[in-house]
LUMTOR-397385 format. One record per residue (C-alpha): residue number from 1; chain; x negated, y negated, z negated. Coordinates in steps of 0.5 Angstrom, whole numbers, always signed. Each point is the difference from the previous one (the first is absolute). Example, Ala and Ser with C-alpha at 12.3 -4.5 7.8 and 13.67 -1.06 7.14 Angstrom:
<pts>
pt kolkol: 1	zator: A	x: -25	y: +9	z: -16 $
pt kolkol: 2	zator: A	x: -2	y: -7	z: +2 $
</pts>
This chain:
<pts>
pt kolkol: 1	zator: A	x: -82	y: +107	z: -25 $
pt kolkol: 2	zator: A	x: +7	y: +0	z: +3 $
pt kolkol: 3	zator: A	x: +1	y: +7	z: +4 $
pt kolkol: 4	zator: A	x: +6	y: +1	z: +3 $
pt kolkol: 5	zator: A	x: +1	y: +7	z: +0 $
pt kolkol: 6	zator: A	x: +6	y: +4	z: +2 $
pt kolkol: 7	zator: A	x: +0	y: +6	z: -4 $
pt kolkol: 8	zator: A	x: +6	y: +3	z: +5 $
pt kolkol: 9	zator: A	x: -5	y: +1	z: +5 $
pt kolkol: 10	zator: A	x: -6	y: +3	z: -4 $
pt kolkol: 11	zator: A	x: +5	y: +5	z: -3 $
pt kolkol: 12	zator: A	x: +3	y: +2	z: +7 $
pt kolkol: 13	zator: A	x: -8	y: +1	z: +3 $
pt kolkol: 14	zator: A	x: -2	y: +3	z: -7 $
pt kolkol: 15	zator: A	x: +6	y: +6	z: +0 $
pt kolkol: 16	zator: A	x: -1	y: +1	z: +7 $
pt kolkol: 17	zator: A	x: -7	y: +1	z: +1 $
pt kolkol: 18	zator: A	x: +0	y: +4	z: -7 $
pt kolkol: 19	zator: A	x: -3	y: -3	z: -5 $
pt kolkol: 20	zator: A	x: +2	y: -2	z: -8 $
pt kolkol: 21	zator: A	x: +0	y: -6	z: -3 $
pt kolkol: 22	zator: A	x: -4	y: +4	z: -4 $
pt kolkol: 23	zator: A	x: -7	y: +0	z: +5 $
pt kolkol: 24	zator: A	x: +2	y: -6	z: +2 $
pt kolkol: 25	zator: A	x: -1	y: -3	z: -8 $
pt kolkol: 26	zator: A	x: -6	y: +5	z: -1 $
pt kolkol: 27	zator: A	x: -4	y: -3	z: +6 $
pt kolkol: 28	zator: A	x: +1	y: -7	z: -2 $
pt kolkol: 29	zator: A	x: -1	y: +2	z: -7 $
pt kolkol: 30	zator: A	x: +5	y: -2	z: -4 $
pt kolkol: 31	zator: A	x: +5	y: +3	z: -3 $
pt kolkol: 32	zator: A	x: +7	y: +5	z: +2 $
pt kolkol: 33	zator: A	x: +4	y: -5	z: -1 $
pt kolkol: 34	zator: A	x: -2	y: -5	z: +5 $
pt kolkol: 35	zator: A	x: +4	y: +1	z: +5 $
pt kolkol: 36	zator: A	x: +6	y: +0	z: -4 $
pt kolkol: 37	zator: A	x: -2	y: -7	z: -3 $
pt kolkol: 38	zator: A	x: -1	y: -3	z: +8 $
pt kolkol: 39	zator: A	x: +8	y: +4	z: +2 $
pt kolkol: 40	zator: A	x: +2	y: -3	z: -6 $
pt kolkol: 41	zator: A	x: -4	y: -8	z: +2 $
pt kolkol: 42	zator: A	x: -3	y: +1	z: -6 $
pt kolkol: 43	zator: A	x: -7	y: -2	z: +4 $
pt kolkol: 44	zator: A	x: -3	y: +1	z: +7 $
pt kolkol: 45	zator: A	x: -5	y: +3	z: +3 $
pt kolkol: 46	zator: A	x: -6	y: -6	z: +0 $
pt kolkol: 47	zator: A	x: -4	y: +0	z: +6 $
pt kolkol: 48	zator: A	x: -6	y: +5	z: -1 $
pt kolkol: 49	zator: A	x: +7	y: +5	z: -1 $
pt kolkol: 50	zator: A	x: +3	y: -1	z: +4 $
pt kolkol: 51	zator: A	x: -6	y: +1	z: +5 $
pt kolkol: 52	zator: A	x: +0	y: +6	z: -3 $
pt kolkol: 53	zator: A	x: +7	y: +2	z: +1 $
pt kolkol: 54	zator: A	x: +0	y: -1	z: +7 $
pt kolkol: 55	zator: A	x: -6	y: +5	z: +1 $
pt kolkol: 56	zator: A	x: +2	y: +5	z: -4 $
pt kolkol: 57	zator: A	x: +8	y: -2	z: +4 $
pt kolkol: 58	zator: A	x: -4	y: +0	z: +7 $
pt kolkol: 59	zator: A	x: +3	y: -7	z: +1 $
pt kolkol: 60	zator: A	x: -2	y: -6	z: +0 $
pt kolkol: 61	zator: A	x: +2	y: -6	z: -7 $
pt kolkol: 62	zator: A	x: +3	y: -3	z: +6 $
pt kolkol: 63	zator: A	x: +5	y: +5	z: +0 $
pt kolkol: 64	zator: A	x: +2	y: +1	z: -7 $
pt kolkol: 65	zator: A	x: +0	y: -8	z: -1 $
pt kolkol: 66	zator: A	x: +5	y: -1	z: +6 $
pt kolkol: 67	zator: A	x: -4	y: -3	z: +4 $
pt kolkol: 68	zator: A	x: +1	y: +5	z: +6 $
pt kolkol: 69	zator: A	x: +6	y: +4	z: +1 $
pt kolkol: 70	zator: A	x: -5	y: +6	z: +2 $
pt kolkol: 71	zator: A	x: -4	y: +4	z: -4 $
pt kolkol: 72	zator: A	x: -6	y: +2	z: +4 $
pt kolkol: 73	zator: A	x: -7	y: -2	z: -1 $
pt kolkol: 74	zator: A	x: -2	y: -4	z: +6 $
pt kolkol: 75	zator: A	x: -8	y: +1	z: +1 $
pt kolkol: 76	zator: A	x: -1	y: -6	z: +2 $
pt kolkol: 77	zator: A	x: +2	y: -3	z: -6 $
pt kolkol: 78	zator: A	x: -5	y: -4	z: -5 $
pt kolkol: 79	zator: A	x: +4	y: +1	z: -7 $
pt kolkol: 80	zator: A	x: -5	y: -3	z: -5 $
pt kolkol: 81	zator: A	x: -1	y: -5	z: +7 $
pt kolkol: 82	zator: A	x: +7	y: -2	z: -1 $
pt kolkol: 83	zator: A	x: +1	y: +0	z: -8 $
pt kolkol: 84	zator: A	x: -6	y: -6	z: +1 $
pt kolkol: 85	zator: A	x: +4	y: -4	z: +5 $
pt kolkol: 86	zator: A	x: +6	y: +0	z: -5 $
pt kolkol: 87	zator: A	x: -4	y: -2	z: -5 $
pt kolkol: 88	zator: A	x: -2	y: -6	z: +5 $
pt kolkol: 89	zator: A	x: +7	y: -1	z: +2 $
pt kolkol: 90	zator: A	x: +3	y: +0	z: -9 $
pt kolkol: 91	zator: A	x: -6	y: -2	z: -3 $
pt kolkol: 92	zator: A	x: -2	y: -8	z: +1 $
pt kolkol: 93	zator: A	x: -7	y: +2	z: -6 $
pt kolkol: 94	zator: A	x: -2	y: +6	z: +4 $
pt kolkol: 95	zator: A	x: +1	y: -5	z: +8 $
pt kolkol: 96	zator: A	x: -5	y: -4	z: -5 $
pt kolkol: 97	zator: A	x: -5	y: +5	z: -1 $
pt kolkol: 98	zator: A	x: +1	y: +3	z: +7 $
pt kolkol: 99	zator: A	x: -2	y: -8	z: +3 $
pt kolkol: 100	zator: A	x: -5	y: +0	z: -4 $
pt kolkol: 101	zator: A	x: -4	y: +6	z: +1 $
pt kolkol: 102	zator: A	x: +2	y: +1	z: +8 $
pt kolkol: 103	zator: A	x: -7	y: -4	z: +0 $
pt kolkol: 104	zator: A	x: -4	y: +2	z: -4 $
pt kolkol: 105	zator: A	x: -7	y: +5	z: -1 $
pt kolkol: 106	zator: A	x: +2	y: +7	z: -1 $
pt kolkol: 107	zator: A	x: -5	y: -2	z: -5 $
pt kolkol: 108	zator: A	x: +4	y: -5	z: -3 $
pt kolkol: 109	zator: A	x: +7	y: +4	z: +1 $
pt kolkol: 110	zator: A	x: -3	y: +6	z: -4 $
pt kolkol: 111	zator: A	x: -3	y: -4	z: -6 $
pt kolkol: 112	zator: A	x: +8	y: -3	z: +0 $
pt kolkol: 113	zator: A	x: +2	y: +6	z: +0 $
pt kolkol: 114	zator: A	x: -4	y: +2	z: -7 $
pt kolkol: 115	zator: A	x: +3	y: -6	z: -3 $
pt kolkol: 116	zator: A	x: +6	y: +1	z: +1 $
pt kolkol: 117	zator: A	x: -2	y: +8	z: -2 $
pt kolkol: 118	zator: A	x: -3	y: -2	z: -7 $
pt kolkol: 119	zator: A	x: +6	y: -6	z: -1 $
pt kolkol: 120	zator: A	x: +5	y: +6	z: +1 $
pt kolkol: 121	zator: A	x: -3	y: +5	z: -5 $
pt kolkol: 122	zator: A	x: +0	y: -6	z: -6 $
pt kolkol: 123	zator: A	x: +8	y: -1	z: +1 $
</pts>
């Protein structure tokens, strides 16, 4: 997973909204050193963490990734759908899965999901 995360944008919004690093880390179920690790580029937030941070800061993941310079939330934007489209663009295996599933019945899709979940539980 290669999430681009602009720490400076995160930090500026966090400070301007009076939100502590400890609150951010606790909200993500992590230790208080989490934000320091991001600052020092020891790690980056994963997709789920980035969505939660954006929600807490009242912005978008696109802003925190540098995909837009507008920190405002666009009410017409569906970030989950955009994440799915990103995966389809960047991952051949996801395109292959979508091509197989697009004409499947709802029950076929549910069965495929159960199979994938079972495989992931055994990893």
